[in-house]
C-alpha positions as CSV (number, residue, x, y, z in Angstrom):
1,X,14.8,-4.9,-44.3
2,X,13.8,-8.4,-43.3
3,X,17.0,-9.8,-41.9
4,X,18.2,-9.4,-38.3
5,X,21.8,-9.0,-39.3
6,X,21.5,-5.3,-39.6
7,X,25.1,-4.6,-38.9
8,X,26.5,-7.8,-40.5
9,X,27.0,-9.1,-36.9
10,X,24.3,-11.6,-36.5
11,X,24.2,-15.1,-38.0
12,X,21.7,-15.1,-40.9
13,X,18.7,-17.2,-40.5
14,X,15.3,-17.0,-42.3
15,X,12.7,-15.4,-40.2
16,X,9.8,-17.5,-39.1
17,X,7.0,-17.2,-36.6
18,X,8.4,-17.7,-33.1
19,X,5.6,-20.0,-32.0
20,X,6.7,-22.6,-34.6
21,X,10.0,-23.4,-32.9
22,X,10.7,-24.6,-29.4
23,X,13.4,-23.1,-27.3
24,X,15.9,-25.0,-25.1
25,X,16.0,-23.2,-21.8
26,X,17.5,-26.0,-19.8
27,X,20.4,-23.7,-18.6
28,X,18.0,-21.0,-17.4
29,X,16.4,-21.5,-13.9
30,X,13.9,-18.7,-13.8
31,X,12.1,-16.5,-16.4
32,X,10.2,-13.4,-15.6
33,X,8.5,-11.0,-18.1
34,X,7.9,-7.3,-17.6
35,X,5.0,-5.9,-19.5
36,X,2.7,-2.8,-19.7
37,X,-0.6,-2.1,-21.4
38,X,0.9,1.0,-23.1
39,X,4.2,2.6,-23.7
40,X,5.8,5.4,-21.8
41,X,5.1,4.1,-18.3
42,X,8.6,3.0,-17.4
43,X,8.4,-0.7,-18.3
44,X,12.0,-0.9,-19.6
45,X,13.2,1.1,-16.5
46,X,11.6,-1.6,-14.2
47,X,13.1,-4.4,-16.4
48,X,16.6,-2.9,-16.2
49,X,16.4,-2.2,-12.5
50,X,15.2,-5.8,-11.9
51,X,18.0,-7.3,-13.9
52,X,20.6,-5.0,-12.3
53,X,19.3,-5.6,-8.8
54,X,19.4,-9.4,-9.2
55,X,22.9,-9.3,-10.6
56,X,24.2,-7.0,-7.9
57,X,22.8,-9.6,-5.4
58,X,25.1,-12.2,-6.9
59,X,22.9,-13.9,-9.5
60,X,23.7,-14.7,-13.1
61,X,21.2,-12.6,-15.1
62,X,20.2,-12.1,-18.7
63,X,18.1,-9.3,-20.0
64,X,16.3,-9.7,-23.3
65,X,14.9,-6.4,-24.7
66,X,12.1,-7.5,-27.1
67,X,10.9,-4.0,-27.8
68,X,11.8,-3.7,-31.5
69,X,10.6,-0.1,-32.0
70,X,11.6,1.6,-28.7
71,X,14.8,-0.2,-27.5
72,X,15.8,2.0,-24.6
73,X,17.7,-0.7,-22.6
74,X,21.2,0.0,-24.1
75,X,21.0,3.6,-23.2
76,X,19.8,2.8,-19.7
77,X,22.9,0.7,-19.2
78,X,25.3,2.8,-21.2
79,X,26.2,0.0,-23.6
80,X,27.0,0.3,-27.4
81,X,26.8,-2.0,-30.4
82,X,30.6,-2.7,-30.1
83,X,29.9,-4.3,-26.7
84,X,28.0,-7.1,-28.5
85,X,30.2,-9.9,-29.9
86,X,29.7,-12.9,-32.0
87,X,31.6,-16.2,-31.4
88,X,31.0,-18.9,-34.1
89,X,27.2,-18.8,-34.8
90,X,26.2,-17.3,-31.4
91,X,25.8,-13.7,-30.2
92,X,27.4,-13.0,-26.8
93,X,25.3,-10.6,-24.7
94,X,26.8,-7.2,-23.9
95,X,28.0,-6.7,-20.3
96,X,27.2,-3.3,-18.7
97,X,29.9,-4.1,-16.1
98,X,32.8,-6.4,-16.6
99,X,32.7,-7.8,-13.1
100,X,29.0,-8.3,-13.0
101,X,27.2,-11.4,-14.2
102,X,24.7,-9.5,-16.3
103,X,24.3,-9.9,-20.1
104,X,22.0,-7.8,-22.3
105,X,20.6,-8.3,-25.8
106,X,18.6,-5.7,-27.7
107,X,17.9,-4.7,-31.2
108,X,19.4,-1.4,-30.2
109,X,22.8,-3.0,-30.2
110,X,22.3,-4.2,-33.8
111,X,21.4,-0.9,-35.4
112,X,24.0,1.5,-37.0
113,X,22.9,4.5,-34.9
114,X,20.2,5.7,-32.6
115,X,18.2,7.4,-35.4
116,X,17.7,4.2,-37.4
117,X,14.1,2.9,-37.1
118,X,13.1,-0.7,-37.3
119,X,10.7,-0.7,-40.2
120,X,9.6,-4.4,-40.1
121,X,6.4,-6.2,-40.4
122,X,5.2,-8.8,-37.9
123,X,7.0,-11.9,-39.3
124,X,10.4,-10.2,-39.4
125,X,10.0,-9.0,-35.8
126,X,8.9,-12.5,-34.7
127,X,12.0,-13.9,-36.4
128,X,14.3,-11.4,-34.7
129,X,12.8,-12.2,-31.3
130,X,13.2,-15.9,-32.0
131,X,16.9,-15.4,-32.7
132,X,17.3,-13.7,-29.3
133,X,16.3,-17.1,-27.9
134,X,18.1,-19.5,-30.3
135,X,21.1,-17.5,-31.5
136,X,22.3,-16.0,-28.3
137,X,24.7,-17.8,-25.9
138,X,23.1,-16.9,-22.6
139,X,25.1,-19.4,-20.6
140,X,23.9,-20.6,-17.3
141,X,21.4,-18.2,-15.8
142,X,19.7,-17.8,-12.5
143,X,17.3,-15.4,-14.1
144,X,16.2,-14.3,-17.6
145,X,14.3,-11.1,-17.6
146,X,12.3,-10.3,-20.7
147,X,11.3,-6.8,-21.5
148,X,8.1,-7.3,-23.6
149,X,6.9,-4.8,-26.2
150,X,4.0,-2.7,-24.9
151,X,0.4,-3.8,-25.4
152,X,-1.2,-7.2,-25.8
153,X,-0.7,-7.8,-29.6
154,X,1.2,-10.3,-31.7
155,X,4.7,-9.8,-30.3
156,X,3.9,-10.3,-26.6
157,X,1.6,-13.2,-27.5
158,X,4.3,-14.9,-29.6
159,X,6.9,-14.5,-26.9
160,X,4.5,-16.0,-24.3
161,X,3.8,-18.9,-26.5
162,X,7.5,-19.4,-27.2
163,X,8.4,-19.8,-23.5
164,X,8.5,-23.3,-22.3
165,X,8.5,-21.9,-18.7
166,X,7.5,-18.7,-17.1
167,X,7.8,-17.9,-13.4
168,X,5.6,-14.8,-13.6
169,X,4.8,-11.4,-15.1
170,X,5.3,-8.0,-13.6
171,X,2.9,-5.4,-15.0
172,X,4.1,-1.7,-14.9
173,X,1.8,1.3,-14.9
174,X,1.5,4.8,-13.6
175,X,-1.1,5.9,-11.0
176,X,-3.4,7.6,-13.6
177,X,-6.8,6.1,-14.4
178,X,-6.3,6.6,-18.1
179,X,-3.2,4.4,-18.0
180,X,-4.9,1.9,-15.7
181,X,-7.4,1.1,-18.4
182,X,-4.6,-0.4,-20.4
183,X,-3.3,-2.2,-17.3
184,X,-6.6,-4.0,-16.8
185,X,-6.2,-5.3,-20.4
186,X,-2.7,-6.6,-19.6
187,X,-4.1,-8.4,-16.5
188,X,-6.8,-10.0,-18.5
189,X,-4.3,-11.0,-21.2
190,X,-2.2,-12.8,-18.5
191,X,-5.3,-14.5,-17.1
192,X,-6.3,-15.8,-20.6
193,X,-2.8,-17.2,-21.2
194,X,-2.7,-18.6,-17.6
195,X,0.6,-16.8,-16.9
196,X,1.3,-16.3,-13.2
197,X,1.1,-12.7,-12.1
198,X,3.9,-11.7,-9.8
199,X,2.3,-8.3,-9.2
200,X,1.9,-4.7,-10.3
201,X,4.5,-1.9,-10.1
202,X,3.2,1.7,-10.0
203,X,5.9,3.9,-11.5
204,X,6.2,7.7,-11.3
205,X,4.1,7.4,-8.1
206,X,4.8,10.8,-6.6
207,X,7.8,13.1,-6.9
208,X,10.7,13.3,-4.4
209,X,11.3,17.1,-4.2
210,X,15.1,17.7,-4.7
211,X,15.0,20.6,-2.2
212,X,13.1,19.2,0.8
213,X,12.8,15.5,0.0
214,X,9.1,15.6,0.5
215,X,7.0,13.3,-1.7
216,X,4.5,15.1,-3.8
217,X,1.5,13.4,-5.5
218,X,1.3,14.1,-9.2
219,X,-1.9,12.3,-10.2
220,X,-5.1,12.9,-8.4
221,X,-7.8,10.3,-9.1
222,X,-11.5,11.1,-8.5
223,X,-12.9,8.6,-5.9
224,X,-11.2,5.3,-5.1
225,X,-7.8,4.7,-6.7
226,X,-8.1,2.9,-10.1
227,X,-4.8,1.1,-9.2
228,X,-6.2,-0.3,-6.0
229,X,-9.4,-1.3,-7.7
230,X,-7.6,-3.1,-10.5
231,X,-5.5,-5.0,-7.9
232,X,-8.5,-6.0,-6.0
233,X,-10.5,-7.0,-9.0
234,X,-7.7,-9.3,-10.3
235,X,-6.4,-10.5,-7.0
236,X,-3.0,-8.8,-7.7
237,X,-0.4,-7.5,-5.3
238,X,0.9,-3.9,-5.7
239,X,4.6,-4.7,-5.3
240,X,6.0,-1.2,-5.2
241,X,5.1,2.5,-5.7
242,X,8.2,4.0,-7.3
243,X,8.6,7.7,-6.9
244,X,10.0,10.1,-9.5
245,X,13.4,11.1,-8.3
246,X,15.5,13.7,-10.3
247,X,18.7,11.9,-9.1
248,X,17.4,8.6,-10.5
249,X,16.4,10.2,-13.8
250,X,19.9,11.6,-14.2
251,X,21.6,8.3,-13.4
252,X,19.3,6.5,-16.0
253,X,20.0,9.1,-18.7
254,X,23.8,8.7,-18.0
255,X,23.5,4.9,-18.4
256,X,24.4,4.3,-14.7
257,X,21.6,1.8,-13.8
258,X,24.0,-0.7,-12.2
259,X,25.7,2.0,-10.1
260,X,22.3,3.4,-9.0
261,X,21.1,-0.1,-7.8
262,X,24.2,-0.3,-5.6
263,X,23.2,2.9,-3.8
264,X,20.7,3.5,-1.0
265,X,17.8,5.9,-1.9
266,X,14.1,6.0,-1.4
267,X,13.7,4.7,-4.9
268,X,16.0,1.7,-4.4
269,X,14.5,0.9,-1.0
270,X,11.0,0.8,-2.6
271,X,12.3,-1.3,-5.5
272,X,13.7,-3.9,-3.1
273,X,10.0,-5.0,-2.7
274,X,10.0,-6.0,-6.3
275,X,13.3,-7.9,-6.0
276,X,11.9,-9.7,-2.9
277,X,8.7,-10.7,-4.8
278,X,10.7,-12.1,-7.7
279,X,13.0,-14.1,-5.4
280,X,10.0,-15.4,-3.5
281,X,8.6,-16.8,-6.8
282,X,11.9,-18.2,-8.0
283,X,13.0,-21.8,-8.4
284,X,16.0,-22.4,-6.1
285,X,18.5,-25.1,-7.3
């Protein structure tokens, strides 16, 4: 399978390396990417919460899920393939909430079912990602949030080279030294590409006990914290330490991210620090 039109929904266009074509982003004020050195640390969770939080605050927001092999964004928002429409030769992003200015595009909305894998080589994936930029009618956006594939390989590199502007990157990790080895690679990747670093988010940083609301540390590092050392070595801010909260996990699994971001909890209070950092680094027009 080398075409993006996996459900006969998407305009057909030959795939080509993303870096060969420019992208018109004149209607998008701010672009932030969310990345991680490895999978399984909650990168998509942070990207979805960021997009939902900005939209709840009254902004026009687009969320581009560029993770071709693990597209979890549709499930987090509770949206289905039928929520994605095509008008003329453009895809119209799916809306998790009809009254919220938030649009989502993901390969997960273009597959026939959740069990269908994307078995594509690099050029086909690059072509699909390029279509997310050129064949989607994003409209006028205050923010475009891009959920990058994990790692520092061809796809994240191609996306970074495709962007004519980039306000900054948020790097997601968990407070475990093994995971932080990959984070340091992500930080070096951003330095080499001269991409501004908005900061680091430490996810699953402690557990909120459902019985007593006490916060319990889950990862015990020997000696100084690897997270704090990485932040110091790269001059990075630790934006937030997001706890594990069973109530949040339930809301995410039920596709209620927007509803969750409208509520007050220890998790959302901590995440507001991420929203504040993004707003601080945004272009106001």
